[in-house]
C-alpha positions as CSV (number, residue, x, y, z in Angstrom):
1,M,3.6,6.8,-28.7
2,N,6.5,4.5,-27.2
3,I,8.5,5.1,-24.4
4,D,11.6,3.1,-23.6
5,F,10.0,2.0,-19.9
6,E,12.0,-0.5,-17.7
7,H,9.0,-2.8,-16.0
8,R,10.1,-4.1,-12.9
9,Q,7.7,-6.3,-11.3
10,S,7.1,-5.3,-7.1
11,A,5.3,-6.5,-4.1
12,H,3.1,-3.7,-3.9
13,C,1.9,-1.0,-6.5
14,E,2.4,2.8,-5.2
15,N,5.8,1.2,-3.9
16,G,6.5,0.0,-7.4
17,V,5.7,2.8,-9.4
18,I,7.8,5.0,-7.5
19,S,10.7,3.0,-8.0
20,N,10.2,2.3,-11.6
21,L,9.7,5.9,-12.6
22,L,12.5,6.9,-10.1
23,N,14.9,4.1,-12.2
24,H,13.4,5.7,-15.4
25,H,14.8,9.3,-14.6
26,G,17.9,8.1,-13.4
27,I,17.7,7.3,-9.4
28,R,18.3,3.9,-8.7
29,L,15.8,3.1,-5.5
30,S,14.8,-0.1,-4.5
31,E,11.3,-0.8,-3.5
32,P,11.9,-1.3,0.2
33,M,13.7,2.0,0.2
34,A,11.3,4.1,-1.2
35,F,8.7,2.1,0.7
36,G,10.6,3.3,4.4
37,I,11.3,6.8,3.2
38,G,7.7,7.3,2.3
39,S,6.7,5.8,5.6
40,G,4.2,3.3,4.1
41,L,4.0,1.0,7.0
42,F,0.6,1.9,8.7
43,F,-2.5,1.0,10.4
44,V,-5.9,2.4,10.6
45,Y,-9.2,1.2,11.2
46,L,-12.5,3.3,10.0
47,P,-15.4,1.3,11.8
48,F,-17.7,4.6,10.1
49,L,-16.2,3.8,6.5
50,K,-18.0,0.9,4.8
51,V,-16.1,-0.8,1.8
52,N,-17.5,-3.5,0.6
53,F,-20.3,-3.7,3.3
54,A,-17.3,-4.0,6.1
55,P,-15.6,-1.3,8.1
56,G,-12.4,0.4,6.6
57,F,-9.4,-1.1,7.3
58,S,-6.0,-0.3,5.8
59,Y,-2.2,-1.3,6.0
60,R,-1.0,1.9,4.2
61,P,-1.8,5.6,4.4
62,M,-3.9,7.5,1.9
63,P,-3.3,6.9,-1.7
64,G,-0.5,9.0,-2.8
65,K,1.2,9.7,0.8
66,I,4.0,7.6,-0.1
67,F,5.0,9.0,-2.8
68,R,4.5,12.7,-1.8
69,R,6.6,12.1,1.7
70,L,9.6,10.2,-0.5
71,A,9.2,13.4,-2.9
72,K,9.5,16.1,-0.2
73,R,12.4,14.2,1.8
74,L,14.5,13.4,-1.6
75,G,13.8,17.0,-3.2
76,I,11.8,15.6,-5.9
77,A,9.1,17.8,-7.6
78,V,6.4,15.3,-8.6
79,K,3.0,16.9,-10.2
80,H,-0.2,15.6,-9.4
81,Q,-3.9,16.5,-11.0
82,R,-7.4,14.9,-10.8
83,F,-9.9,15.8,-13.5
84,S,-13.8,16.4,-13.3
85,S,-13.9,15.5,-17.2
86,P,-12.6,12.0,-18.4
87,Q,-12.2,13.8,-21.8
88,R,-9.7,16.4,-20.4
89,A,-8.1,13.5,-17.9
90,M,-7.2,11.6,-21.2
91,A,-6.4,14.7,-23.0
92,V,-3.3,15.7,-20.1
93,L,-2.1,11.9,-20.2
94,D,-2.0,11.7,-24.1
95,K,0.1,15.0,-23.8
96,K,2.6,13.6,-21.4
97,L,3.0,10.5,-23.3
98,Q,3.7,12.7,-26.4
99,Q,6.0,14.3,-24.4
100,G,7.8,11.0,-23.5
101,I,6.9,11.3,-20.2
102,P,5.6,8.0,-18.4
103,V,2.4,9.0,-16.0
104,G,1.5,7.4,-12.8
105,L,-2.1,6.9,-12.3
106,Q,-4.4,5.6,-9.7
107,V,-7.3,3.6,-10.6
108,G,-9.9,1.3,-9.7
109,V,-9.1,-2.6,-9.6
110,Y,-12.8,-3.9,-10.2
111,H,-12.7,-3.4,-13.8
112,L,-9.0,-4.1,-14.5
113,T,-9.5,-6.4,-17.7
114,Y,-6.2,-8.3,-16.8
115,F,-6.6,-8.7,-13.4
116,P,-7.7,-12.3,-12.1
117,D,-11.4,-12.5,-11.3
118,E,-11.1,-13.6,-7.7
119,Y,-8.5,-10.0,-7.5
120,R,-11.2,-7.6,-8.9
121,F,-13.5,-6.0,-6.5
122,H,-14.1,-2.6,-5.5
123,F,-10.8,-1.1,-4.1
124,N,-9.9,2.1,-5.8
125,A,-6.4,3.0,-4.6
126,H,-4.3,0.9,-7.3
127,N,-1.3,2.0,-8.7
128,L,-0.1,1.5,-12.3
129,V,2.1,3.5,-15.1
130,V,1.1,4.4,-18.6
131,Y,4.3,4.3,-20.7
132,G,3.1,4.6,-24.4
133,K,-0.3,4.5,-26.7
134,Q,-0.4,2.0,-29.9
135,G,-4.0,2.8,-31.9
136,N,-7.0,2.4,-29.3
137,E,-4.8,0.8,-26.6
138,Y,-2.4,2.3,-23.6
139,L,0.7,0.4,-22.7
140,I,0.5,-0.6,-18.8
141,S,3.7,-0.9,-16.4
142,D,1.5,-2.9,-13.5
143,P,3.9,-3.7,-11.0
144,V,2.2,-6.4,-9.5
145,M,2.3,-7.8,-13.0
146,D,5.1,-10.0,-14.1
147,G,4.9,-8.3,-17.4
148,T,3.6,-5.1,-19.1
149,T,0.0,-4.8,-20.4
150,R,-2.4,-3.2,-22.3
151,L,-5.9,-1.4,-21.9
152,T,-8.4,0.1,-24.3
153,V,-9.4,3.7,-24.1
154,Q,-12.5,3.0,-22.4
155,D,-11.2,0.7,-20.2
156,L,-8.5,3.1,-18.8
157,I,-11.4,5.7,-18.6
158,R,-13.7,3.2,-16.4
159,V,-11.1,2.4,-14.2
160,R,-9.6,6.0,-13.9
161,F,-13.1,7.1,-13.0
162,A,-14.2,4.2,-11.0
163,K,-17.1,4.9,-8.5
164,G,-17.1,4.1,-4.7
165,A,-14.8,4.8,-1.6
166,L,-11.5,6.9,-2.5
167,P,-12.6,7.6,-6.0
168,P,-9.4,8.1,-8.5
169,K,-11.3,10.9,-10.5
170,G,-8.7,10.3,-12.9
171,H,-5.8,11.3,-10.8
172,L,-2.5,11.3,-12.4
173,Y,1.4,12.0,-11.3
174,Y,4.7,12.3,-12.9
175,L,8.1,13.8,-12.3
176,E,8.7,17.5,-13.3
177,R,12.0,18.0,-11.5
178,L,14.7,16.2,-10.1
179,P,16.9,17.4,-7.3
180,D,21.3,17.6,-8.2
181,N,21.7,15.8,-5.0
182,Y,20.0,13.9,-2.2
183,E,20.5,13.3,1.8
184,L,19.8,10.0,1.5
185,E,20.9,9.2,5.3
186,K,18.4,12.2,6.3
187,A,15.5,10.7,4.4
188,I,15.8,7.4,5.6
189,T,15.7,8.9,9.1
190,Q,12.7,11.0,8.3
191,G,11.1,8.1,7.1
192,I,11.8,6.1,10.2
193,R,10.5,8.6,12.6
194,Q,7.3,9.4,10.8
195,T,6.5,5.7,10.8
196,C,7.2,5.5,14.5
197,N,5.0,8.4,15.2
198,D,2.2,7.1,13.0
199,M,2.1,3.5,14.6
200,L,2.5,4.8,18.4
201,A,-0.2,7.6,17.6
202,P,-2.2,8.2,20.6
203,V,-5.5,7.9,19.1
204,P,-7.7,5.2,18.7
205,I,-8.1,4.8,15.0
206,V,-4.6,5.0,14.1
207,G,-1.1,2.5,14.9
208,V,-1.3,0.0,17.4
209,Q,-4.2,1.4,19.1
210,A,-6.1,0.8,16.3
211,M,-5.2,-2.8,16.2
212,K,-6.0,-2.8,19.7
213,W,-9.6,-1.7,19.3
214,V,-10.3,-4.4,16.2
215,A,-9.0,-6.9,18.5
216,R,-11.3,-6.0,21.1
217,N,-14.3,-5.6,18.3
218,I,-13.4,-9.3,17.1
219,R,-14.3,-10.4,20.6
220,K,-17.7,-8.8,20.6
221,W,-19.1,-9.2,16.8
222,P,-20.3,-12.5,16.8
223,L,-22.4,-11.7,19.8
224,S,-23.2,-8.3,18.4
225,I,-23.6,-8.7,14.7
226,G,-23.4,-12.7,14.4
227,T,-20.8,-14.9,13.1
228,K,-21.9,-14.4,9.2
229,K,-21.2,-10.8,9.6
230,T,-18.2,-11.2,11.4
231,N,-16.6,-13.4,9.1
232,H,-17.6,-11.1,6.4
233,Y,-15.8,-8.3,8.2
234,L,-13.0,-10.7,9.1
235,A,-12.9,-11.6,5.4
236,Q,-12.4,-7.8,4.6
237,L,-9.5,-7.6,6.8
238,V,-7.4,-10.4,5.5
239,R,-8.3,-9.4,1.9
240,M,-6.9,-5.6,2.7
241,Q,-3.9,-7.5,4.6
242,E,-2.9,-9.9,2.2
243,E,-4.7,-9.7,-1.2
244,I,-4.8,-6.3,-2.0
245,G,-2.5,-3.3,-2.3
246,T,-2.6,-2.4,1.6
247,G,0.0,-5.0,2.1
248,G,-0.3,-5.8,6.0
249,G,1.8,-8.6,6.3
250,G,3.7,-8.1,3.3
251,F,4.4,-4.7,4.2
252,R,6.2,-5.8,7.7
253,F,8.2,-8.1,5.3
254,I,9.0,-5.0,2.8
255,Y,9.7,-2.9,5.9
256,A,12.2,-5.8,7.3
257,A,14.4,-5.3,3.9
258,F,14.1,-1.5,4.3
259,L,15.7,-1.6,7.8
260,Q,18.5,-4.2,6.5
261,E,19.3,-2.7,3.5
262,A,19.3,0.9,5.7
263,G,21.6,-0.8,8.3
264,T,24.0,-1.7,5.6
265,L,24.1,1.2,4.0
266,L,24.6,3.3,7.1
267,N,26.4,1.0,9.2
268,R,23.9,1.1,12.1
269,P,23.5,-2.8,13.1
270,E,20.8,-1.7,15.8
271,L,18.3,-1.5,12.3
272,I,20.0,-4.7,10.9
273,Q,18.9,-6.0,14.5
274,R,15.1,-4.5,14.1
275,S,14.8,-6.1,10.8
276,E,15.3,-9.5,12.2
277,E,12.5,-8.5,14.5
278,M,10.0,-7.3,11.9
279,T,10.3,-10.2,9.8
280,T,9.3,-12.4,12.8
281,I,6.2,-9.8,13.2
282,G,5.5,-10.5,9.7
283,D,5.2,-14.1,10.3
284,A,3.0,-13.8,13.0
285,W,0.9,-11.3,10.9
286,R,0.8,-14.5,8.1
287,D,-0.5,-16.7,10.5
288,F,-3.3,-14.5,12.0
289,A,-4.3,-13.9,8.2
290,L,-4.1,-17.8,7.8
291,D,-6.4,-18.5,11.0
292,I,-8.7,-16.3,9.5
293,S,-9.2,-17.7,6.2
294,R,-10.1,-21.3,7.8
295,I,-12.5,-19.4,9.7
296,Y,-13.9,-18.1,6.5
297,K,-13.8,-21.2,4.5
298,N,-15.8,-23.0,7.5
299,R,-13.0,-25.2,8.8
300,K,-13.1,-23.9,12.2
301,S,-16.3,-22.4,14.4
302,G,-17.4,-22.0,17.8
303,L,-17.1,-18.5,19.7
304,D,-13.4,-19.5,21.1
305,I,-11.8,-19.3,17.8
306,Y,-12.9,-15.7,17.9
307,E,-11.5,-14.9,21.3
308,K,-8.5,-16.7,20.0
309,L,-8.5,-14.4,17.1
310,S,-8.5,-11.3,19.5
311,D,-5.8,-12.5,21.5
312,Q,-3.8,-12.8,18.4
313,L,-4.5,-9.4,17.2
314,A,-4.2,-8.1,20.9
315,A,-0.5,-9.6,21.1
316,L,0.3,-8.3,17.2
317,A,-0.1,-4.9,18.7
318,D,1.7,-5.1,21.9
319,R,4.6,-6.8,19.9
320,E,4.5,-3.8,17.5
321,K,4.3,-1.0,20.5
322,Q,7.2,-2.7,21.9
323,F,9.2,-2.5,18.2
324,F,8.7,0.9,17.3
325,L,9.7,2.2,21.1
326,R,12.5,0.5,20.2
327,L,13.3,1.6,16.7
328,K,12.2,5.2,17.7
329,K,14.8,5.1,20.4
330,N,17.4,4.2,17.7
331,I,17.2,6.9,15.7
């Protein structure tokens, strides 16, 4: 079984899977456009949920949420399935491949044998496409890789049923039905409005309010839990931002590209202006990540460095609040 599937590398796994699956079915949609319509830009702080012995930080909605939102806004029917039995999960996957249907999977990262060791830790919200099977190996299009790869049957079962936070439980998805036509402008507007509402939500764990909460905690943590544990928490924050598929800084650049594309497509110069603003915000996120990495590598020390980090993140929260207020007014 080998489906003629075009692999295209992307900046983020779920966006890439969406774009590549749509491309396979004849809908040309860029990764940034898929990300923007699916309202992928987000921030959430879950201190009560521990991941790798640190609080839960995420710069994206729940796994699969981007695709579900995009599908609803474009009128695409997507079938999602989860399983209690690995045997059943693999049987359904094989059946879809025999029908010539490429299948998206949610998997755990830790046991992905083709990932470099430094990127393999317990994170269960990675996405990839299976587009064929040869002997005991499945053909894999992982959009964060520069080319296609393979996994054995046992390795694929292992990552599909990874344990820990947000277990995938064999989650697979595929396109069932495409619309005869779709209203791209309406979908873009809905996607932007959802992102603005999410980032401006008046609750402490979501959006700019969550960013402010984390900023306050960065100032408190060294005294309440010690510098060693604080540095571990900060490492988790920056890992989720820059190294794994929750994409904090990188997501800002993808969203800027979406606004640029949307502004050009819809002849809306104000969106192009917002795109430029978001690019500078993305630069500031990257500076924030770099400063954290210096602390983690013991190149900086002292309580004042945590106060400076706190100020950086609080300033980012203020910038994003003003940005999304302007963007919401634009649409």
